[in-house]
C-alpha positions in Angstrom: 0.1 -0.2 -0.1 1.3 3.5 -0.6 0.1 6.8 0.4 0.6 9.9 -1.7 0.1 13.3 0.9 -1.7 15.8 -1.7 0.3 18.8 -1.2 -1.4 22.1 -0.2 -1.3 25.1 -2.5 1.0 23.8 -4.3 0.1 25.3 -7.8 1.8 25.3 -11.3 1.7 28.2 -13.4 2.0 27.0 -16.7 2.8 30.5 -18.4 1.7 31.9 -21.8 -0.6 34.6 -22.2 -3.3 32.7 -20.5 -3.0 32.1 -17.0 -3.6 28.4 -16.0 -3.0 27.5 -12.8 -2.6 23.2 -12.1 -3.2 22.0 -8.6 -1.5 18.6 -7.8 -4.6 16.8 -8.6 -5.3 18.2 -12.0 -1.7 17.3 -12.6 -2.9 14.0 -12.1 -5.7 13.8 -14.0 -3.7 15.3 -16.9 -1.2 12.4 -16.8 -4.4 9.7 -16.4 -6.2 11.5 -19.0 -3.1 11.3 -21.7 -1.5 7.8 -20.7 -2.4 6.1 -23.7 -2.9 2.5 -22.3 -5.5 3.8 -20.1 -8.0 3.5 -23.4 -6.6 0.4 -24.2 -8.4 -2.6 -23.5 -11.4 -2.7 -20.5 -8.7 -3.7 -17.6 -6.7 -0.8 -18.3 -10.0 1.6 -19.1 -11.1 0.6 -15.8 -7.6 1.3 -13.8 -7.6 4.6 -15.6 -11.0 5.1 -14.2 -10.3 4.1 -10.7 -7.1 6.1 -10.4 -9.3 9.3 -12.2 -12.0 9.0 -9.4 -9.2 8.4 -6.8 -7.6 12.0 -8.3 -10.6 13.6 -8.3 -11.7 12.7 -4.7 -11.2 15.5 -1.9 -9.1 13.1 0.2 -5.7 15.1 1.4 -3.7 11.4 1.4 -4.6 9.0 -1.6 -3.8 5.3 -0.2 -3.2 3.2 -3.5 -2.0 -0.4 -4.1 1.6 -1.0 -4.8 -0.2 -2.0 -8.6 -2.1 1.1 -9.0 0.9 3.3 -7.9 3.7 1.8 -10.4 0.7 2.5 -12.9 0.2 5.9 -12.0 3.7 6.6 -11.6 4.3 5.6 -15.1 1.3 7.3 -16.6 3.3 10.8 -14.9 6.6 9.8 -16.3 5.4 9.3 -19.6 3.4 12.7 -19.5 4.8 15.0 -21.7 5.1 18.8 -20.7 6.7 21.6 -21.7 9.9 22.4 -20.7 9.3 25.2 -18.4 6.3 23.6 -17.1 8.1 20.4 -16.3 10.9 22.2 -14.2 8.3 24.1 -12.3 6.6 20.6 -11.5 9.2 19.1 -9.5 7.3 19.6 -6.2 4.4 17.5 -7.8 6.8 14.9 -8.5 8.4 14.7 -4.9 4.9 14.0 -3.6 5.1 11.3 -5.8 8.1 9.8 -4.6 9.7 10.4 -8.2 
C-alpha cells in the first residue's frame, strides 16, 4: 500500500498569455487522461477510471495499492510537458516519490 499526501497550495503556473494554474490533483488527472494505455482494453480503462476517481476525490491522502501506484507513476513519467512546466512541476514529482 502506498500513501500519497496531497501537497497543500502547490500550484503550477504553466505560463503563457493565458494564465493556467494546475493543482496537484489536476496534474495527476492530466497524466491519467493522456496516458494511452488507459484507453486500450477494458482492464486498462477500468484502472484509469479508478485512478481518475481517486484523483478527483476530496481526500488529502491518496491510498493506492502498490500495483496502482506503479501504473500511476508510469503515467506521470510518460506525460509530456513543456520544459518550462516540467521544471516547475518538481514539487508534484516529489509528492509522488519520483
